[in-house]
C-alpha positions as CSV (number, residue, x, y, z in Angstrom):
1,M,24.8,7.4,-6.9
2,I,22.2,8.1,-9.8
3,N,21.0,11.4,-10.8
4,S,18.8,10.6,-13.2
5,V,15.9,8.3,-13.7
6,E,14.1,6.9,-16.6
7,V,10.2,6.3,-15.9
8,Y,8.6,3.9,-18.2
9,L,4.4,2.6,-18.6
10,W,3.5,0.0,-20.4
11,G,6.5,-0.3,-22.1
12,K,7.2,3.4,-23.1
13,R,9.1,6.1,-21.6
14,I,7.1,8.3,-20.0
15,G,9.1,11.4,-19.1
16,I,12.6,11.4,-17.0
17,L,13.3,11.8,-13.0
18,F,16.6,13.9,-12.8
19,Q,18.3,15.8,-9.0
20,N,21.0,17.7,-9.2
21,E,23.8,17.0,-6.9
22,G,22.9,18.8,-3.4
23,A,19.4,19.3,-4.4
24,L,16.6,17.6,-1.9
25,Y,14.2,17.0,-4.3
26,A,14.2,15.7,-8.0
27,D,12.8,17.2,-11.1
28,F,10.2,15.0,-13.5
29,E,9.4,16.3,-17.4
30,Y,7.3,14.3,-19.3
31,D,8.4,13.3,-22.7
32,K,7.4,14.8,-25.7
33,D,5.8,12.7,-27.3
34,F,4.0,11.1,-23.8
35,Q,2.7,15.2,-23.3
36,K,-0.1,14.4,-26.5
37,S,-1.5,10.8,-25.1
38,G,-3.6,12.9,-23.4
39,I,-3.2,10.1,-20.3
40,E,-3.3,12.2,-17.4
41,L,-1.2,10.3,-14.5
42,S,-1.4,12.9,-12.0
43,P,-3.9,15.1,-12.6
44,F,-4.2,16.8,-9.8
45,K,-0.4,17.9,-9.4
46,M,1.2,16.6,-12.6
47,P,-0.9,17.7,-15.4
48,L,0.5,16.6,-18.9
49,S,2.6,19.4,-20.1
50,G,6.1,20.6,-21.0
51,R,7.2,22.2,-18.3
52,V,9.3,20.9,-15.7
53,Y,8.1,20.1,-12.3
54,S,9.7,21.0,-9.3
55,F,8.5,20.2,-5.7
56,P,10.9,21.5,-3.2
57,E,8.7,21.7,-0.1
58,L,9.0,18.0,-0.9
59,G,12.5,17.4,-0.1
60,R,12.0,17.6,3.7
61,S,9.0,15.0,4.0
62,D,9.9,11.4,5.1
63,A,6.7,10.4,2.8
64,F,7.9,11.7,-0.3
65,H,12.1,11.9,0.2
66,G,11.6,14.5,-2.6
67,L,10.1,12.9,-5.2
68,P,6.7,14.2,-6.9
69,G,4.0,11.8,-5.9
70,L,3.7,10.2,-9.0
71,V,6.6,8.3,-8.6
72,A,7.4,9.0,-4.8
73,D,4.4,6.1,-4.6
74,S,6.9,3.6,-5.9
75,L,9.3,4.3,-2.7
76,P,10.0,1.2,-0.4
77,D,8.3,1.9,3.0
78,K,9.1,0.8,6.5
79,F,9.6,-3.0,5.8
80,G,10.9,-2.4,2.3
81,N,13.6,0.1,3.3
82,A,14.7,-2.1,6.2
83,V,15.2,-5.2,3.9
84,I,17.2,-3.1,1.4
85,N,19.3,-1.1,4.6
86,N,20.2,-4.8,5.5
87,W,21.2,-5.9,2.0
88,L,23.3,-2.5,1.9
89,A,25.0,-3.5,5.0
90,R,25.8,-7.0,4.0
91,T,27.3,-5.4,0.6
92,G,29.8,-3.4,2.5
93,R,27.5,0.0,1.7
94,S,26.2,2.9,2.9
95,P,22.1,3.1,3.4
96,E,22.9,6.9,3.6
97,K,24.1,7.4,0.8
98,F,21.6,4.9,-1.3
99,T,19.5,7.9,-2.1
100,A,15.6,8.3,-3.3
101,L,16.4,7.5,-7.0
102,D,19.0,4.8,-6.0
103,R,15.6,3.0,-4.5
104,L,13.8,3.6,-7.6
105,C,16.2,2.0,-9.6
106,Y,16.3,-0.6,-6.9
107,T,12.5,-1.5,-7.5
108,G,13.4,-1.7,-11.2
109,K,9.9,-3.2,-12.8
110,R,8.7,-5.0,-9.7
111,G,6.8,-2.3,-7.6
112,M,3.3,-1.9,-7.1
113,G,1.1,-0.8,-9.6
114,A,2.8,0.0,-13.5
115,L,5.4,2.5,-13.6
116,E,8.8,1.1,-14.0
117,Y,12.2,2.4,-13.3
118,Q,15.3,2.4,-15.2
119,P,18.6,1.8,-15.2
120,A,17.2,-1.3,-12.7
121,T,19.5,-2.2,-10.5
122,D,20.9,-5.6,-11.1
123,L,19.7,-8.6,-8.5
124,V,20.7,-11.8,-8.0
125,R,17.5,-14.0,-8.8
126,T,15.9,-16.7,-7.1
127,G,14.2,-18.2,-10.1
128,T,11.6,-20.4,-8.9
129,D,12.8,-21.9,-5.9
130,L,10.1,-22.8,-3.1
131,I,9.5,-20.0,-0.8
132,D,9.7,-21.4,3.2
133,L,7.3,-19.2,5.2
134,T,8.8,-20.4,7.8
135,E,12.1,-18.9,7.2
136,M,11.1,-15.8,5.7
137,T,9.2,-14.8,9.0
138,K,12.0,-14.9,11.1
139,L,14.3,-13.2,8.2
140,A,11.8,-10.3,8.5
141,S,12.3,-10.4,12.3
142,D,15.9,-10.2,11.9
143,V,15.8,-7.4,9.2
144,L,13.4,-5.5,11.7
145,A,15.7,-5.5,14.2
146,N,18.4,-4.0,12.4
147,R,20.7,-7.8,12.6
148,T,23.0,-8.4,9.9
149,T,25.4,-10.9,8.6
150,Q,28.8,-10.8,7.4
151,S,28.6,-11.4,4.2
152,L,25.8,-12.2,1.0
153,S,26.2,-14.6,-1.9
154,S,23.9,-15.6,-4.6
155,D,24.1,-18.9,-2.2
156,D,22.0,-17.1,0.7
157,V,19.1,-18.1,-1.3
158,S,16.6,-17.6,1.4
159,K,18.3,-13.5,2.0
160,M,17.8,-13.1,-1.4
161,Q,14.2,-14.4,-1.9
162,L,13.2,-11.8,0.9
163,L,15.3,-8.8,-0.8
164,E,13.4,-9.9,-4.5
165,I,10.0,-10.4,-2.7
166,G,9.6,-8.4,0.3
167,S,10.9,-5.0,-0.9
168,S,8.9,-3.1,-2.9
169,A,5.2,-4.2,-1.2
170,G,4.4,-1.3,0.3
171,G,3.2,-0.7,3.9
172,A,5.1,-0.5,7.0
173,R,4.4,-4.3,8.0
174,A,6.3,-7.5,6.9
175,K,4.8,-8.2,3.4
176,A,5.7,-10.2,0.7
177,I,4.6,-10.3,-3.3
178,I,4.3,-14.0,-3.5
179,A,2.9,-16.2,-6.5
180,W,0.5,-19.2,-4.5
181,N,-0.5,-22.5,-5.9
182,E,-3.7,-23.3,-3.8
183,T,-3.6,-26.6,-5.2
184,T,-0.3,-28.1,-4.4
185,G,0.1,-24.9,-1.5
186,E,3.3,-24.3,-3.1
187,I,4.5,-20.4,-3.2
188,R,7.1,-19.1,-5.4
189,S,8.3,-15.3,-6.0
190,G,5.6,-13.3,-6.9
191,Q,8.4,-11.2,-9.4
192,I,8.5,-14.0,-11.8
193,N,6.2,-15.5,-14.1
194,A,5.4,-19.0,-11.7
195,G,3.4,-20.9,-14.2
196,D,0.1,-22.7,-14.4
197,G,-2.2,-23.1,-11.3
198,F,0.0,-19.9,-9.6
199,E,-2.0,-16.3,-8.3
200,Y,-0.8,-13.2,-6.9
201,W,-0.9,-12.1,-3.7
202,L,0.0,-9.7,-0.9
203,I,0.9,-11.9,2.2
204,K,1.4,-10.1,5.8
205,F,4.1,-12.6,7.6
206,D,2.6,-13.4,11.1
207,G,4.8,-14.0,14.3
208,V,7.5,-11.1,13.0
209,K,8.6,-9.3,15.4
210,N,9.2,-5.4,16.1
211,N,6.3,-5.0,13.1
212,G,4.0,-2.4,13.0
213,D,4.3,1.7,12.4
214,H,4.9,4.3,14.2
215,E,6.9,2.1,17.1
216,L,3.2,0.3,17.3
217,A,3.5,-3.7,18.2
218,D,1.2,-5.7,16.8
219,P,-1.6,-7.3,18.7
220,M,-2.0,-10.5,19.4
221,Q,-3.2,-12.5,16.3
222,Y,-3.4,-9.0,14.2
223,T,-3.9,-11.5,10.9
224,L,-6.8,-13.1,12.0
225,I,-8.7,-9.6,13.0
226,E,-7.9,-8.3,9.7
227,Y,-9.6,-11.3,8.3
228,A,-12.7,-11.2,10.7
229,Y,-12.6,-7.7,9.5
230,Y,-12.4,-8.6,5.8
231,L,-15.3,-11.0,6.2
232,M,-17.4,-8.4,7.6
233,A,-16.7,-5.7,5.0
234,K,-17.6,-8.5,2.4
235,D,-21.0,-9.1,4.5
236,L,-21.5,-5.2,4.3
237,G,-20.8,-5.1,0.4
238,I,-17.5,-3.3,0.8
239,D,-15.6,-4.1,-2.6
240,M,-12.2,-5.9,-1.8
241,S,-9.9,-8.1,-3.3
242,E,-10.0,-11.7,-1.8
243,C,-7.9,-12.4,0.8
244,R,-6.9,-15.3,2.5
245,V,-5.4,-17.0,5.5
246,I,-2.5,-19.9,4.9
247,R,-1.1,-21.4,8.1
248,R,2.5,-22.5,8.3
249,D,3.7,-24.1,11.5
250,G,1.6,-22.5,13.8
251,L,1.4,-19.0,12.3
252,N,-1.5,-17.1,10.4
253,H,0.0,-15.1,7.7
254,F,-2.7,-13.0,5.9
255,M,-2.9,-12.7,2.1
256,T,-4.3,-10.4,-0.2
257,K,-5.1,-10.8,-3.8
258,R,-3.3,-8.4,-6.0
259,F,-6.2,-5.8,-7.6
260,D,-3.0,-4.4,-9.9
261,R,-2.2,-7.4,-11.6
262,P,-5.7,-8.5,-13.4
263,N,-4.8,-11.1,-15.7
264,G,-0.7,-10.6,-15.7
265,E,-1.8,-6.7,-17.0
266,K,-0.2,-3.6,-15.1
267,V,-2.4,-1.6,-13.8
268,H,-1.5,2.1,-13.1
269,M,-2.3,3.2,-9.5
270,Q,-1.8,6.1,-7.5
271,T,-2.6,6.7,-3.7
272,L,-5.1,9.9,-2.1
273,A,-1.4,10.5,-0.5
274,A,0.5,10.4,-3.7
275,M,-2.3,12.0,-6.2
276,C,-2.4,15.5,-3.9
277,H,1.3,15.4,-2.3
278,F,-0.7,14.9,1.5
279,D,2.1,13.4,4.1
280,Y,0.2,10.9,5.6
281,N,2.3,11.5,8.4
282,Y,0.3,14.4,9.5
283,P,-3.4,13.5,10.9
284,N,-6.3,15.1,9.5
285,I,-4.5,16.7,6.4
286,C,-7.6,15.4,4.6
287,S,-11.0,14.6,5.3
288,Y,-13.4,11.9,4.0
289,E,-15.1,14.9,2.6
290,E,-12.5,15.8,0.3
291,Y,-11.6,12.3,-0.5
292,A,-14.8,11.8,-2.1
293,M,-14.6,15.6,-3.8
294,R,-10.8,14.2,-5.4
295,A,-12.9,11.5,-6.4
296,R,-15.2,13.2,-8.5
297,Q,-13.1,15.3,-10.2
298,L,-11.3,12.4,-11.0
299,G,-14.9,11.6,-13.2
300,I,-15.9,8.6,-10.6
301,T,-19.3,6.6,-10.7
302,K,-21.7,7.5,-8.2
303,K,-21.2,3.6,-7.0
304,E,-18.1,4.4,-6.4
305,T,-19.1,7.6,-4.1
306,E,-21.3,4.9,-2.2
307,Q,-18.2,2.8,-1.5
308,I,-16.1,5.6,-0.3
309,Y,-19.1,6.2,2.5
310,K,-19.6,2.6,3.1
311,R,-16.0,2.8,3.9
312,M,-16.0,5.6,5.8
313,V,-18.9,4.2,8.1
314,Y,-17.0,1.3,8.7
315,N,-13.9,2.5,9.8
316,V,-15.7,4.8,12.5
317,I,-17.8,1.9,13.5
318,G,-15.4,-0.3,13.5
319,V,-12.4,1.8,14.9
320,N,-10.2,1.2,12.4
321,C,-8.3,4.5,13.2
322,D,-5.2,3.6,10.6
323,D,-7.0,5.3,8.0
324,H,-4.6,7.8,6.4
325,V,-4.2,9.0,2.7
326,K,-2.1,6.1,1.6
327,N,-5.1,3.6,2.9
328,F,-6.7,4.8,-0.4
329,S,-5.8,4.7,-3.9
330,F,-7.1,5.0,-7.5
331,M,-6.2,3.0,-10.2
332,M,-6.2,4.0,-13.9
333,N,-6.9,2.0,-17.0
334,K,-4.9,2.1,-20.4
335,A,-7.7,4.2,-21.7
336,G,-6.8,6.9,-18.7
337,K,-10.3,6.0,-16.8
338,W,-10.2,6.2,-13.5
339,S,-11.8,4.8,-10.5
340,I,-11.2,3.6,-6.9
341,T,-9.3,0.7,-5.7
342,P,-11.1,-2.1,-3.9
343,A,-10.4,-1.6,0.0
344,Y,-7.4,-2.6,1.8
345,D,-5.8,-2.9,5.7
346,L,-9.5,-3.0,7.3
347,T,-8.6,-3.5,10.0
348,Y,-9.3,-2.6,14.6
349,A,-6.7,0.1,15.5
350,Y,-6.7,2.6,18.7
351,N,-4.5,3.2,20.7
352,P,-5.3,6.0,23.3
353,Q,-2.0,6.3,24.0
354,N,-0.8,6.6,20.4
355,R,-1.0,9.8,18.9
356,W,-1.3,8.4,15.1
357,I,-4.2,5.8,16.1
358,S,-5.8,7.7,19.0
359,Q,-8.0,9.2,16.6
360,H,-9.2,8.7,13.1
361,Q,-6.3,10.2,10.6
362,M,-8.9,11.0,8.1
363,S,-11.8,13.4,9.6
364,V,-15.4,13.0,9.3
365,N,-17.1,16.3,9.2
366,G,-14.8,18.3,11.3
367,K,-13.9,15.9,13.8
368,S,-11.3,12.6,14.2
369,F,-12.9,11.7,17.4
370,D,-16.2,11.4,18.9
371,I,-17.9,10.8,15.5
372,T,-21.8,10.6,15.7
373,D,-24.3,9.2,13.3
374,E,-25.3,12.5,12.8
375,D,-21.9,13.5,11.7
376,M,-21.5,10.4,8.9
377,L,-24.9,11.7,8.2
378,E,-23.8,15.1,7.4
379,T,-20.8,14.0,5.8
380,G,-22.9,12.0,3.6
381,K,-25.1,14.9,2.3
382,K,-21.9,16.9,1.1
383,M,-21.2,13.4,-0.5
384,G,-24.1,13.8,-2.6
385,L,-25.7,10.7,-1.2
386,S,-29.3,10.4,0.1
387,S,-30.0,10.2,3.4
388,A,-31.9,6.9,2.9
389,F,-28.7,5.0,1.6
390,C,-26.8,6.9,4.9
391,R,-28.8,5.6,7.2
392,D,-29.3,2.6,5.8
393,T,-25.2,1.9,5.7
394,I,-24.9,3.0,8.9
395,E,-27.3,0.7,10.7
396,K,-26.4,-1.9,8.4
397,T,-22.6,-1.6,9.4
398,R,-23.4,-1.4,13.3
399,S,-25.4,-4.8,12.8
400,V,-22.4,-6.6,11.2
401,I,-19.9,-5.2,13.4
402,G,-22.3,-5.9,16.4
403,N,-22.1,-9.5,15.2
404,W,-18.2,-9.4,15.8
405,M,-18.0,-13.0,17.6
406,H,-19.3,-14.6,14.6
407,Y,-16.9,-13.1,12.8
408,A,-14.1,-13.8,15.0
409,E,-15.2,-17.4,14.9
410,T,-15.2,-18.0,12.0
411,A,-11.4,-16.5,11.2
412,G,-10.4,-18.7,13.6
413,L,-9.6,-16.1,16.3
414,S,-9.3,-17.6,20.0
415,E,-11.6,-16.3,22.8
416,E,-9.4,-13.5,24.6
417,R,-9.7,-11.8,21.8
């Protein structure tokens, strides 16, 4: 069991995490040199200072596992933890004794964003072996069904590939970090320098059983639905990274280009959840108005506030009730300048029988369901946006989504959807 972890950013140590034996939470302290940097990585909850940061209230949170939000964002999520637990079981180790600090060290340099953790847990590297998406899909289903094999060796290339690429991408659904060569169609691990012609993407596997979050099964063709939503969002001027669908063996895997690796550089990121210590398991813990307010406090531009509004309207009219606080993020450049990230996880999400997506997870004008145009207009006013802009956004969004059949056909959805 590890009780201290060093935290690095862009090659320099910024601080240390430590957890006393028996404690449910870890403390964090910035290095003295970094305290003078002026770079605010977590300005709301952990501004630069010489104090030791402790958050005992996060000790029993399934969202933070006792870690400050700054680093909790790096923890594996549902699928990543399932992959790790499967690996632990196959190597004769107890998942229950593999702590949050252990999981950070397992993440090492492979997490989203720019933070890195030492001592890093050594893994068998899979090198430049090609990745078989069909095999990865089958293994992902096995992992989520909690099926394990009796042994694991370095010869189990596919299993080690899933361990390497599938445990640090975040999110509930089965996904992986890959390098894709569009010309050759080759796919390699996204955790290595794959060479010329490769670009780095997140891929969501199609056809995985037991996928989804909060005991929800994925609807049929969910990857194509998400791709159609991407096409609509782009036509509405919503900023998103490029998305693609890659078809293999009758399955449609959804891919989005990584926005935290421009030109191979690492960009520091924080979800809204991590930035403000919002537990995403609690619906309506945050409103769209507060999201915009927090963004303004970080110094974002008016254009970015307009983007926030466009995304809110799109989620309301497009019925995306999975709009929780981990699905909105900020990113920071090396000069300490914050901006909002491109939008992600935009798709249809509604089930009246499930409390997680029976209503919106972030409120609009104090409401999480039966949201009207007047509610959206009032929220836009609170965000400091003009009535003309807000009305135009609502009108255009309704027009584009009203043309759903065109986008569904373009995405390749069959008629029953």
